[in-house]
C-alpha positions as CSV (number, residue, x, y, z in Angstrom):
1,X,16.0,-78.4,-4.8
2,X,17.3,-82.0,-4.3
3,X,16.8,-83.3,-0.8
4,X,17.3,-86.5,1.2
5,X,14.0,-88.4,1.7
6,X,14.2,-87.6,5.4
7,X,14.1,-83.9,4.6
8,X,11.8,-84.0,1.5
9,X,9.5,-81.2,2.8
10,X,12.5,-78.8,2.7
11,X,12.3,-78.8,-1.1
12,X,9.6,-76.1,-0.7
13,X,11.1,-72.7,-0.3
14,X,8.5,-71.3,2.1
15,X,8.8,-74.3,4.4
16,X,12.6,-73.9,4.4
17,X,12.4,-70.3,5.5
18,X,9.9,-71.3,8.2
19,X,12.0,-74.3,9.4
20,X,15.3,-72.4,9.8
21,X,13.7,-69.2,11.1
22,X,11.7,-71.1,13.7
23,X,14.8,-73.1,14.7
24,X,16.5,-70.3,16.4
25,X,13.4,-69.0,18.0
26,X,12.5,-72.4,19.5
27,X,15.9,-72.5,21.2
28,X,15.1,-69.1,22.7
29,X,11.7,-70.3,23.8
30,X,13.3,-73.2,25.8
31,X,15.8,-70.7,27.3
32,X,12.9,-68.7,28.6
33,X,10.8,-71.8,29.7
34,X,13.6,-73.1,31.9
35,X,14.5,-69.6,33.2
36,X,10.8,-68.9,34.1
37,X,10.5,-72.2,36.1
38,X,13.8,-71.7,37.9
39,X,13.1,-68.0,38.7
40,X,9.7,-68.8,40.1
41,X,11.0,-71.6,42.3
42,X,14.0,-69.5,43.4
43,X,11.7,-66.6,44.4
44,X,9.0,-68.7,46.0
45,X,10.3,-72.1,46.9
46,X,6.8,-73.3,46.2
47,X,5.8,-76.2,43.9
48,X,2.2,-74.9,44.0
49,X,3.3,-71.5,42.5
50,X,5.2,-73.4,39.8
51,X,1.9,-74.8,38.8
52,X,0.1,-71.4,39.1
53,X,2.6,-69.7,36.7
54,X,2.2,-72.5,34.2
55,X,-1.6,-72.4,34.6
56,X,-1.4,-68.7,33.7
57,X,0.6,-69.4,30.6
58,X,-1.8,-72.0,29.2
59,X,-5.2,-71.1,30.4
60,X,-5.5,-68.4,27.7
61,X,-4.9,-71.1,25.1
62,X,-8.0,-73.0,26.3
63,X,-10.2,-69.8,26.4
64,X,-9.0,-68.1,23.2
65,X,-8.2,-71.0,20.9
66,X,-11.8,-71.2,19.5
67,X,-11.7,-67.6,18.4
68,X,-8.2,-68.1,17.0
69,X,-9.3,-71.1,15.0
70,X,-12.1,-69.2,13.2
71,X,-9.7,-66.3,12.6
72,X,-7.0,-68.6,11.1
73,X,-9.5,-69.7,8.4
74,X,-10.4,-66.0,7.6
75,X,-7.3,-64.0,7.5
76,X,-3.8,-63.9,6.0
77,X,-2.0,-66.3,8.4
78,X,1.5,-65.0,7.7
79,X,0.6,-61.4,8.6
80,X,-1.2,-62.6,11.7
81,X,1.9,-64.5,12.7
82,X,4.0,-61.3,12.4
83,X,1.7,-59.8,15.0
84,X,1.8,-62.7,17.5
85,X,5.5,-63.1,17.2
86,X,6.0,-59.4,17.8
87,X,3.9,-59.6,21.0
88,X,6.0,-62.5,22.2
89,X,9.2,-60.5,21.6
90,X,7.8,-57.6,23.7
91,X,6.9,-60.1,26.5
92,X,10.3,-61.6,26.6
93,X,12.0,-58.2,26.6
94,X,9.9,-57.0,29.5
95,X,10.7,-60.0,31.5
96,X,14.4,-59.5,30.8
97,X,14.3,-55.9,31.9
98,X,12.4,-56.7,35.2
99,X,14.8,-59.6,36.0
100,X,18.0,-57.7,35.2
101,X,16.8,-54.7,37.4
102,X,16.3,-57.0,40.4
103,X,12.6,-55.9,40.7
104,X,11.0,-59.0,39.4
105,X,8.4,-60.7,41.6
106,X,6.4,-63.9,41.2
107,X,3.3,-62.0,40.2
108,X,5.3,-60.3,37.4
109,X,6.2,-63.7,36.1
110,X,2.6,-65.0,36.3
111,X,1.2,-61.9,34.6
112,X,3.7,-62.0,31.8
113,X,3.1,-65.8,31.4
114,X,-0.6,-64.9,30.9
115,X,0.4,-62.4,28.1
116,X,2.5,-65.1,26.5
117,X,-0.4,-67.5,26.7
118,X,-2.7,-65.0,25.0
119,X,-0.3,-64.6,22.1
120,X,0.3,-68.3,21.9
121,X,-3.5,-69.0,21.8
122,X,-3.5,-67.3,18.3
123,X,0.1,-68.2,17.3
124,X,-0.2,-72.0,17.6
125,X,-3.3,-72.6,15.5
126,X,-2.0,-70.2,12.9
127,X,1.3,-72.1,12.7
128,X,-0.4,-75.5,12.6
129,X,-2.7,-74.3,9.8
130,X,0.1,-72.5,7.9
131,X,2.3,-75.7,7.6
132,X,-0.2,-77.2,5.1
133,X,0.2,-74.0,3.0
134,X,4.0,-74.1,3.1
135,X,4.3,-77.4,1.3
136,X,2.7,-77.5,-2.2
137,X,2.7,-81.3,-2.3
138,X,0.1,-82.7,0.1
139,X,2.1,-86.0,0.2
140,X,4.9,-84.0,1.9
141,X,2.6,-82.8,4.7
142,X,3.3,-85.7,7.1
143,X,7.1,-85.2,6.6
144,X,6.7,-81.4,7.2
145,X,4.8,-82.1,10.5
146,X,7.5,-84.6,11.5
147,X,10.3,-82.2,10.6
148,X,8.6,-79.5,12.6
149,X,8.5,-81.9,15.5
150,X,12.2,-82.7,14.9
151,X,13.0,-79.0,15.1
152,X,11.0,-78.5,18.3
153,X,12.8,-81.4,19.9
154,X,16.3,-80.4,18.8
155,X,15.6,-77.1,20.6
156,X,14.3,-79.2,23.6
157,X,17.8,-80.7,23.8
158,X,19.9,-77.7,23.2
159,X,17.8,-75.0,24.9
160,X,17.6,-76.4,28.5
161,X,21.3,-77.3,28.4
162,X,22.3,-73.8,27.5
163,X,19.8,-72.3,29.9
164,X,21.2,-74.3,32.8
165,X,24.7,-73.1,32.1
166,X,23.6,-69.4,31.6
167,X,21.4,-69.3,34.7
168,X,24.2,-70.8,36.9
169,X,26.8,-68.5,35.5
170,X,25.0,-65.2,34.8
171,X,21.3,-65.4,35.9
172,X,17.9,-65.7,34.3
173,X,17.8,-62.3,32.7
174,X,20.2,-63.3,29.9
175,X,17.9,-66.2,28.9
176,X,14.9,-63.8,28.5
177,X,17.0,-61.4,26.5
178,X,18.2,-64.0,24.1
179,X,14.7,-65.3,23.6
180,X,13.6,-61.7,22.7
181,X,16.4,-61.6,20.1
182,X,15.5,-65.0,18.7
183,X,12.1,-63.8,17.5
184,X,13.9,-61.8,14.9
185,X,14.7,-65.0,13.0
186,X,11.0,-65.9,12.6
187,X,10.0,-62.3,11.7
188,X,12.7,-62.2,9.0
189,X,11.6,-65.6,7.6
190,X,8.0,-64.6,7.4
191,X,8.8,-61.4,5.7
192,X,10.8,-63.2,3.0
193,X,8.2,-65.8,2.1
194,X,6.8,-65.6,-1.4
195,X,3.0,-65.8,-1.2
196,X,0.3,-66.1,-3.9
197,X,-1.5,-62.8,-4.4
198,X,-4.9,-64.6,-4.6
199,X,-6.6,-65.5,-1.4
200,X,-9.6,-67.7,-0.7
201,X,-12.5,-65.4,0.4
202,X,-13.5,-65.4,4.0
203,X,-16.4,-67.8,4.9
204,X,-19.7,-66.0,4.8
205,X,-21.0,-67.7,8.0
206,X,-21.0,-65.8,11.3
207,X,-18.2,-66.5,13.7
208,X,-20.2,-68.8,16.0
209,X,-21.7,-70.7,13.1
210,X,-18.3,-71.0,11.5
211,X,-16.7,-72.4,14.7
212,X,-19.6,-74.8,15.2
213,X,-19.0,-76.1,11.7
214,X,-15.4,-76.9,12.5
215,X,-16.4,-78.4,15.9
216,X,-19.0,-80.6,14.2
217,X,-16.4,-81.7,11.6
218,X,-14.0,-82.7,14.4
219,X,-16.3,-84.2,17.1
220,X,-18.8,-85.6,14.7
221,X,-16.1,-87.9,13.3
222,X,-15.1,-90.7,15.8
223,X,-11.4,-91.0,14.8
224,X,-10.7,-87.3,15.2
225,X,-12.8,-87.1,18.4
226,X,-10.8,-90.0,19.9
227,X,-7.6,-88.4,18.9
228,X,-8.5,-85.1,20.6
229,X,-9.6,-86.8,23.8
230,X,-6.4,-88.9,23.9
231,X,-4.1,-85.9,23.3
232,X,-5.9,-84.0,26.1
233,X,-5.3,-86.9,28.5
234,X,-1.6,-87.4,27.5
235,X,-0.9,-83.6,27.8
236,X,-2.7,-83.2,31.1
237,X,-0.8,-86.1,32.7
238,X,2.5,-87.0,31.1
239,X,2.9,-83.6,29.6
240,X,3.1,-81.9,33.0
241,X,6.4,-83.6,33.9
242,X,8.6,-80.5,33.1
243,X,6.6,-78.3,35.6
244,X,7.9,-80.1,38.6
245,X,11.5,-80.6,37.3
246,X,12.8,-77.7,39.4
247,X,11.6,-79.6,42.5
248,X,13.3,-82.8,41.5
249,X,16.5,-81.0,40.5
250,X,16.8,-79.1,43.7
251,X,15.1,-81.1,46.4
252,X,15.4,-84.8,45.2
253,X,18.8,-84.7,43.4
254,X,20.3,-81.9,45.4
255,X,21.3,-79.9,42.3
256,X,21.0,-76.4,40.9
257,X,19.9,-74.8,37.6
258,X,22.5,-76.8,35.7
259,X,21.0,-80.0,37.0
260,X,17.6,-78.8,35.8
261,X,19.0,-78.2,32.4
262,X,20.5,-81.7,32.3
263,X,17.2,-83.3,33.3
264,X,15.2,-81.4,30.7
265,X,17.8,-82.1,28.0
266,X,17.7,-85.8,28.7
267,X,13.9,-85.8,28.1
268,X,14.6,-83.6,25.0
269,X,17.1,-86.1,23.6
270,X,14.5,-88.9,23.8
271,X,12.0,-86.6,22.1
272,X,14.6,-85.9,19.4
273,X,15.1,-89.6,18.7
274,X,11.3,-90.0,18.3
275,X,11.1,-87.1,15.9
276,X,13.9,-88.6,13.8
277,X,12.0,-91.8,13.6
278,X,8.7,-90.2,12.6
279,X,10.5,-88.0,10.0
280,X,12.0,-91.2,8.4
281,X,8.6,-92.8,7.9
282,X,7.1,-92.6,4.4
283,X,3.5,-93.3,5.4
284,X,1.1,-92.7,8.3
285,X,0.1,-96.4,8.3
286,X,0.5,-97.9,11.7
287,X,0.6,-94.6,13.6
288,X,-2.3,-95.8,15.9
289,X,0.0,-98.6,17.2
290,X,2.9,-96.1,17.6
291,X,0.6,-94.0,19.8
292,X,-0.3,-96.9,22.0
293,X,3.3,-98.2,22.4
294,X,4.8,-94.7,22.9
295,X,2.2,-93.6,25.4
296,X,2.7,-96.7,27.4
297,X,6.5,-96.2,27.4
298,X,6.1,-92.6,28.6
299,X,3.6,-93.6,31.4
300,X,5.8,-96.4,32.7
301,X,8.9,-94.2,32.6
302,X,7.1,-91.5,34.6
303,X,6.1,-94.1,37.2
304,X,9.7,-95.3,37.5
305,X,11.1,-91.7,37.6
306,X,8.7,-90.8,40.4
307,X,10.5,-93.1,42.8
308,X,14.0,-92.6,41.5
309,X,16.5,-90.9,43.9
310,X,19.7,-91.3,41.8
311,X,20.4,-89.0,38.9
312,X,22.2,-91.7,36.9
313,X,19.0,-93.7,36.9
314,X,16.7,-90.7,36.4
315,X,18.3,-89.6,33.2
316,X,17.6,-92.7,31.0
317,X,14.1,-92.8,32.4
318,X,13.6,-89.2,31.2
319,X,15.0,-90.1,27.8
320,X,12.3,-92.8,27.6
321,X,9.6,-90.5,28.9
322,X,10.5,-87.8,26.3
323,X,10.7,-90.3,23.5
324,X,7.3,-91.8,24.3
325,X,5.6,-88.5,24.9
326,X,6.7,-86.8,21.7
327,X,6.1,-90.0,19.5
328,X,2.5,-90.1,20.8
329,X,1.8,-86.4,20.5
330,X,3.4,-86.0,17.1
331,X,1.6,-89.1,15.8
332,X,-1.7,-87.9,17.0
333,X,-1.2,-84.5,15.3
334,X,-0.2,-86.1,12.0
335,X,-3.3,-88.3,12.0
336,X,-5.5,-85.2,12.7
337,X,-3.8,-83.1,10.0
338,X,-4.3,-86.0,7.6
339,X,-8.0,-86.5,8.4
340,X,-9.3,-82.9,8.3
341,X,-10.5,-80.9,5.3
342,X,-8.4,-77.9,4.2
343,X,-11.2,-75.3,4.5
344,X,-11.7,-76.3,8.1
345,X,-8.0,-76.7,9.0
346,X,-7.6,-73.6,11.2
347,X,-10.8,-74.4,13.2
348,X,-10.0,-78.0,13.8
349,X,-6.4,-77.3,14.6
350,X,-7.6,-74.8,17.2
351,X,-9.5,-77.6,18.8
352,X,-6.3,-79.7,18.7
353,X,-4.5,-76.8,20.4
354,X,-7.2,-76.6,23.1
355,X,-6.9,-80.3,23.7
356,X,-3.1,-80.3,23.5
357,X,-2.3,-77.2,25.5
358,X,-5.6,-76.4,27.1
359,X,-5.4,-79.3,29.5
360,X,-1.9,-78.3,30.6
361,X,-3.0,-75.5,33.0
362,X,-5.3,-77.8,34.9
363,X,-2.8,-80.7,34.9
364,X,0.0,-78.5,36.0
365,X,-2.1,-76.9,38.7
366,X,-3.2,-80.3,40.0
367,X,0.3,-81.6,39.9
368,X,1.7,-78.6,41.8
369,X,-1.0,-78.9,44.4
370,X,-0.5,-82.7,44.9
371,X,3.3,-82.1,45.1
372,X,2.8,-79.4,47.6
373,X,0.6,-81.3,50.0
374,X,1.5,-85.0,49.3
375,X,4.8,-85.0,47.4
376,X,6.2,-84.8,43.9
377,X,6.5,-88.6,43.7
378,X,2.8,-89.1,44.3
379,X,1.9,-86.5,41.7
380,X,4.0,-88.3,39.0
381,X,2.5,-91.7,40.1
382,X,-1.1,-90.5,39.8
383,X,-0.4,-89.0,36.3
384,X,1.3,-92.1,35.0
385,X,-1.6,-94.4,36.2
386,X,-4.3,-92.1,34.7
387,X,-2.6,-92.1,31.3
388,X,-2.2,-95.9,31.3
389,X,-5.9,-96.2,32.0
390,X,-6.8,-93.9,29.1
391,X,-4.5,-95.8,26.7
392,X,-6.3,-99.0,27.7
393,X,-9.6,-97.5,26.7
394,X,-8.2,-96.2,23.4
395,X,-6.7,-99.7,22.6
396,X,-10.1,-101.3,23.1
397,X,-11.8,-98.7,20.8
398,X,-9.2,-99.0,18.0
399,X,-11.1,-101.6,15.8
400,X,-14.2,-99.5,15.8
401,X,-12.2,-96.3,15.0
402,X,-10.6,-98.0,12.0
403,X,-14.0,-99.0,10.7
404,X,-15.3,-95.5,11.2
405,X,-12.3,-94.1,9.3
406,X,-12.9,-96.4,6.4
407,X,-16.6,-95.4,6.2
408,X,-16.1,-91.7,6.7
409,X,-13.1,-90.7,4.6
410,X,-11.4,-91.4,1.3
411,X,-9.5,-94.5,0.3
412,X,-6.3,-92.5,0.9
413,X,-7.3,-92.0,4.6
414,X,-8.3,-95.6,4.8
415,X,-4.9,-96.7,3.7
416,X,-3.3,-94.3,6.2
417,X,-5.1,-95.9,9.1
418,X,-4.4,-99.6,8.2
419,X,-1.8,-101.2,10.4
420,X,1.6,-101.8,8.9
421,X,2.0,-105.3,7.5
422,X,4.1,-107.4,9.9
423,X,7.6,-108.1,8.7
424,X,8.5,-111.6,7.8
425,X,11.6,-113.3,9.0
């Protein structure tokens, strides 16, 4: 199938099915994400409880991801995804029924967020590991990761905008119901994939030994270890911005659910621009510099947004924040996926998931507590400063990390980590 270079990974049938099936589901996911935040704040009026609900959603990822990683390297990933996606469908449907009946309470939202987190703890490492199987040509893997990020961020733009309109016009229940329906697209795509009959036998090692093997592969190699620590820092600081958006939308800008949708869509549009840029790249060379620049932009944008009281100024700052955040996160994921061995992909990507999403519950809980007792501006300011400090440490360590990559991996990886040659006038 002929494709434009930007979409070269779509030449693989299984990846096409995954791409378009997941597209609809991700829009539904953002409908639910916005609706859960708004519903929690509408019922409680508490920034702290916003952090508690988000904590419930992501704490399971931190606790269960190690088990999920070992499982991802032992079982049929497609069949496992059918199960996790079905659980998420049931969770969204339950939330829709409770909200539509008027019986929903904050503890219901928190409990169902925990159910969603348990399913996500297995679903996310499985999807990360599956992407490498969906593209037969390994050279297309970076493009597949970038297109997956592009898809996520398209949904990040469209989903919150639609959610804001639907919540203001009808209520939160419709968002939960549409999310439940959207899982049908992923289930259909997974069912239609053509999969080889042969399967690599499960590793003979015990579960603990198998997980330790993956952990040693990741943390024993300095570039991957640094990448995991950096993604944990970025996610636990800058990545928490969306949790307090209902507070800014209602209390700072004097808006409603529609305002919340506009704010989140602004960040999503910046993320979309970054995803397009990453998908257009033909090499992973220079991604370390992209991470530094993007992380710095996101941190500075968060600091400026913290003290913004005008919506017209806040929106472009969120565009910059979203662009920097996603460029940094997607670049780190691409480097990790490029550096790891295929037989340990599920386990290492479960560690990436722990770092990426496992820090969110603590970051969100801390941000909610600081916002509750000191103010939302202070919470954003502290997070922005902590991320800048971590990026400075990463920048100083880069020369040593490049040397370690050259010594520890193949010539292909060495080329991937070399900085891009500077353009000549």
